[in-house]
C-alpha atoms as a printed R data frame, in Angstrom:
    type eleno elety resid chain resno        x       y       z
1   ATOM     1    CA   UNK     A     1 -352.598 -64.847 -18.081
2   ATOM     2    CA   UNK     A     2 -353.826 -66.868 -15.256
3   ATOM     3    CA   UNK     A     3 -354.007 -70.900 -14.822
4   ATOM     4    CA   UNK     A     4 -357.288 -71.085 -15.655
5   ATOM     5    CA   UNK     A     5 -356.624 -69.392 -19.009
6   ATOM     6    CA   UNK     A     6 -354.899 -72.067 -19.739
7   ATOM     7    CA   UNK     A     7 -358.214 -74.047 -20.587
8   ATOM     8    CA   UNK     A     8 -359.413 -71.506 -23.180
9   ATOM     9    CA   UNK     A     9 -356.156 -71.546 -25.002
10  ATOM    10    CA   UNK     A    10 -355.766 -75.220 -25.395
11  ATOM    11    CA   UNK     A    11 -359.680 -75.492 -25.858
12  ATOM    12    CA   UNK     A    12 -359.402 -73.445 -29.285
13  ATOM    13    CA   UNK     A    13 -356.145 -75.824 -30.349
14  ATOM    14    CA   UNK     A    14 -358.077 -78.879 -29.631
15  ATOM    15    CA   UNK     A    15 -361.132 -77.719 -32.013
16  ATOM    16    CA   UNK     A    16 -358.530 -76.265 -34.607
17  ATOM    17    CA   UNK     A    17 -356.719 -79.677 -34.439
18  ATOM    18    CA   UNK     A    18 -359.925 -81.617 -34.952
19  ATOM    19    CA   UNK     A    19 -360.843 -79.915 -37.702
20  ATOM    20    CA   UNK     A    20 -357.219 -80.480 -38.917
21  ATOM    21    CA   UNK     A    21 -358.086 -84.142 -38.514
22  ATOM    22    CA   UNK     A    22 -361.254 -84.554 -40.180
23  ATOM    23    CA   UNK     A    23 -360.049 -82.524 -43.116
24  ATOM    24    CA   UNK     A    24 -357.155 -84.991 -43.377
25  ATOM    25    CA   UNK     A    25 -359.193 -87.940 -43.026
26  ATOM    26    CA   UNK     A    26 -361.585 -86.757 -45.702
27  ATOM    27    CA   UNK     A    27 -358.569 -86.144 -47.769
28  ATOM    28    CA   UNK     A    28 -357.386 -89.665 -47.285
29  ATOM    29    CA   UNK     A    29 -361.214 -91.066 -47.602
30  ATOM    30    CA   UNK     A    30 -360.794 -89.401 -51.770
31  ATOM    31    CA   UNK     A    31 -357.370 -90.376 -52.285
32  ATOM    32    CA   UNK     A    32 -358.784 -93.033 -55.087
33  ATOM    33    CA   UNK     A    33 -361.751 -90.740 -56.271
34  ATOM    34    CA   UNK     A    34 -361.837 -90.474 -60.292
35  ATOM    35    CA   UNK     A    35 -363.930 -88.209 -62.529
36  ATOM    36    CA   UNK     A    36 -365.002 -87.776 -66.161
37  ATOM    37    CA   UNK     A    37 -363.890 -84.299 -65.981
38  ATOM    38    CA   UNK     A    38 -360.825 -82.503 -64.539
39  ATOM    39    CA   UNK     A    39 -363.020 -79.783 -62.407
40  ATOM    40    CA   UNK     A    40 -364.886 -82.866 -60.679
41  ATOM    41    CA   UNK     A    41 -362.058 -84.785 -59.485
42  ATOM    42    CA   UNK     A    42 -361.343 -84.148 -55.270
43  ATOM    43    CA   UNK     A    43 -359.319 -81.722 -54.615
44  ATOM    44    CA   UNK     A    44 -357.116 -82.092 -50.967
45  ATOM    45    CA   UNK     A    45 -358.350 -79.721 -48.347
46  ATOM    46    CA   UNK     A    46 -356.262 -78.090 -45.953
47  ATOM    47    CA   UNK     A    47 -357.203 -75.572 -42.797
48  ATOM    48    CA   UNK     A    48 -355.619 -72.337 -42.408
49  ATOM    49    CA   UNK     A    49 -355.345 -71.466 -38.722
50  ATOM    50    CA   UNK     A    50 -354.684 -67.847 -37.353
51  ATOM    51    CA   UNK     A    51 -354.336 -66.802 -33.818
52  ATOM    52    CA   UNK     A    52 -357.124 -64.697 -32.229
53  ATOM    53    CA   UNK     A    53 -358.136 -63.296 -28.868
54  ATOM    54    CA   UNK     A    54 -361.234 -64.266 -26.880
55  ATOM    55    CA   UNK     A    55 -363.550 -62.389 -24.751
56  ATOM    56    CA   UNK     A    56 -363.587 -63.757 -21.751
57  ATOM    57    CA   UNK     A    57 -367.074 -64.633 -22.144
58  ATOM    58    CA   UNK     A    58 -366.315 -66.939 -24.748
59  ATOM    59    CA   UNK     A    59 -366.138 -70.791 -24.763
60  ATOM    60    CA   UNK     A    60 -364.451 -72.283 -21.876
61  ATOM    61    CA   UNK     A    61 -363.542 -69.413 -20.152
62  ATOM    62    CA   UNK     A    62 -366.869 -68.098 -18.958
63  ATOM    63    CA   UNK     A    63 -367.138 -70.954 -17.086
64  ATOM    64    CA   UNK     A    64 -363.662 -71.211 -15.419
65  ATOM    65    CA   UNK     A    65 -363.994 -67.513 -14.575
66  ATOM    66    CA   UNK     A    66 -367.543 -68.345 -13.007
67  ATOM    67    CA   UNK     A    67 -365.674 -70.784 -10.621
68  ATOM    68    CA   UNK     A    68 -363.731 -67.813  -8.763
69  ATOM    69    CA   UNK     A    69 -360.353 -68.085 -11.233
70  ATOM    70    CA   UNK     A    70 -360.391 -64.385 -12.282
71  ATOM    71    CA   UNK     A    71 -361.674 -62.293 -15.018
72  ATOM    72    CA   UNK     A    72 -359.679 -62.325 -18.208
73  ATOM    73    CA   UNK     A    73 -360.511 -59.517 -20.653
74  ATOM    74    CA   UNK     A    74 -358.798 -61.322 -23.445
75  ATOM    75    CA   UNK     A    75 -357.006 -64.582 -24.147
76  ATOM    76    CA   UNK     A    76 -354.845 -65.699 -26.725
77  ATOM    77    CA   UNK     A    77 -356.036 -68.755 -29.086
78  ATOM    78    CA   UNK     A    78 -356.265 -70.396 -32.400
79  ATOM    79    CA   UNK     A    79 -359.083 -70.725 -34.966
80  ATOM    80    CA   UNK     A    80 -359.452 -71.765 -38.257
81  ATOM    81    CA   UNK     A    81 -359.999 -68.943 -40.563
82  ATOM    82    CA   UNK     A    82 -360.669 -71.009 -43.681
83  ATOM    83    CA   UNK     A    83 -360.373 -74.457 -45.524
84  ATOM    84    CA   UNK     A    84 -358.486 -74.059 -48.971
85  ATOM    85    CA   UNK     A    85 -358.496 -76.822 -51.710
86  ATOM    86    CA   UNK     A    86 -355.102 -78.049 -53.147
87  ATOM    87    CA   UNK     A    87 -354.194 -76.109 -56.734
88  ATOM    88    CA   UNK     A    88 -352.584 -79.484 -57.996
89  ATOM    89    CA   UNK     A    89 -353.925 -80.991 -61.222
90  ATOM    90    CA   UNK     A    90 -355.155 -84.199 -61.504
91  ATOM    91    CA   UNK     A    91 -354.004 -87.234 -62.359
92  ATOM    92    CA   UNK     A    92 -354.930 -88.336 -66.221
93  ATOM    93    CA   UNK     A    93 -355.022 -92.151 -66.814
94  ATOM    94    CA   UNK     A    94 -355.938 -93.318 -70.158
95  ATOM    95    CA   UNK     A    95 -358.296 -95.871 -69.222
96  ATOM    96    CA   UNK     A    96 -360.707 -96.369 -72.584
97  ATOM    97    CA   UNK     A    97 -362.862 -99.020 -70.825
98  ATOM    98    CA   UNK     A    98 -363.208 -97.224 -67.380
99  ATOM    99    CA   UNK     A    99 -366.999 -96.406 -67.036
100 ATOM   100    CA   UNK     A   100 -366.439 -93.063 -66.302
101 ATOM   101    CA   UNK     A   101 -363.630 -92.127 -69.114
102 ATOM   102    CA   UNK     A   102 -364.384 -89.321 -71.697
103 ATOM   103    CA   UNK     A   103 -364.535 -88.864 -75.339
104 ATOM   104    CA   UNK     A   104 -360.573 -89.689 -75.277
105 ATOM   105    CA   UNK     A   105 -360.595 -92.591 -73.041
106 ATOM   106    CA   UNK     A   106 -359.042 -90.534 -70.034
107 ATOM   107    CA   UNK     A   107 -360.143 -90.694 -66.361
108 ATOM   108    CA   UNK     A   108 -358.965 -87.702 -64.191
109 ATOM   109    CA   UNK     A   109 -357.717 -89.498 -60.893
110 ATOM   110    CA   UNK     A   110 -357.292 -86.924 -57.335
111 ATOM   111    CA   UNK     A   111 -353.694 -86.110 -56.925
112 ATOM   112    CA   UNK     A   112 -353.493 -86.390 -53.152
113 ATOM   113    CA   UNK     A   113 -350.316 -87.379 -51.712
114 ATOM   114    CA   UNK     A   114 -350.846 -90.482 -49.112
115 ATOM   115    CA   UNK     A   115 -347.420 -89.926 -47.313
116 ATOM   116    CA   UNK     A   116 -347.944 -85.974 -47.014
117 ATOM   117    CA   UNK     A   117 -351.165 -86.412 -45.625
118 ATOM   118    CA   UNK     A   118 -350.240 -89.242 -42.968
119 ATOM   119    CA   UNK     A   119 -347.646 -86.829 -42.453
120 ATOM   120    CA   UNK     A   120 -350.796 -84.406 -41.640
121 ATOM   121    CA   UNK     A   121 -352.338 -86.977 -39.421
122 ATOM   122    CA   UNK     A   122 -349.610 -87.734 -37.217
123 ATOM   123    CA   UNK     A   123 -348.757 -83.906 -36.599
124 ATOM   124    CA   UNK     A   124 -352.323 -83.078 -35.745
125 ATOM   125    CA   UNK     A   125 -352.801 -86.223 -33.845
126 ATOM   126    CA   UNK     A   126 -349.490 -85.034 -32.134
127 ATOM   127    CA   UNK     A   127 -350.715 -81.606 -31.347
128 ATOM   128    CA   UNK     A   128 -354.018 -82.816 -30.196
129 ATOM   129    CA   UNK     A   129 -352.093 -85.229 -27.557
130 ATOM   130    CA   UNK     A   130 -350.031 -82.213 -26.845
131 ATOM   131    CA   UNK     A   131 -352.732 -80.059 -25.500
132 ATOM   132    CA   UNK     A   132 -354.532 -82.556 -23.553
133 ATOM   133    CA   UNK     A   133 -351.723 -83.168 -21.713
134 ATOM   134    CA   UNK     A   134 -351.178 -79.073 -21.082
135 ATOM   135    CA   UNK     A   135 -354.668 -79.266 -19.924
136 ATOM   136    CA   UNK     A   136 -354.478 -82.068 -17.583
137 ATOM   137    CA   UNK     A   137 -351.065 -80.519 -16.271
138 ATOM   138    CA   UNK     A   138 -352.989 -77.588 -15.571
139 ATOM   139    CA   UNK     A   139 -355.912 -79.265 -13.564
140 ATOM   140    CA   UNK     A   140 -353.473 -80.776 -11.596
141 ATOM   141    CA   UNK     A   141 -351.897 -77.841 -10.896
142 ATOM   142    CA   UNK     A   142 -355.078 -75.929  -9.652
143 ATOM   143    CA   UNK     A   143 -355.960 -79.086  -7.676
144 ATOM   144    CA   UNK     A   144 -352.851 -78.485  -5.750
145 ATOM   145    CA   UNK     A   145 -353.088 -74.806  -5.138
146 ATOM   146    CA   UNK     A   146 -356.320 -75.825  -3.624
147 ATOM   147    CA   UNK     A   147 -355.410 -78.699  -1.731
148 ATOM   148    CA   UNK     A   148 -352.592 -75.971  -0.054
149 ATOM   149    CA   UNK     A   149 -355.556 -73.818   1.263
150 ATOM   150    CA   UNK     A   150 -357.442 -76.370   3.079
């Protein structure tokens, strides 16, 4: 693995963490959603990451390789393989006066845990920041290497 390969790896991680941040934001935005049927209530969504190999011609690697930093056949990376939904049952609240109440006077509220979602958001944000710092450090190392040759 060359120094330039780091940009492809961090780029794939940044993309995956961006999906994680977006799904967490969606979960937080729907924390108070209600419905008249349990199957209609918003369920929390979670991205599932998997490690992957990227071809040298994919993504950020092609631009870097074109700059003459070397050809890599396969680069490690991460991608979102799927987005799963929570299987937790919604909360049932008895509110007969609510416009969405069913014939029994019940409404169904999303069972999203705010603490869990905030923890996910902080974790994803820190992972994103760490990958930015890795890319910045790699950039500085490449620049210092080029200065040595002049």
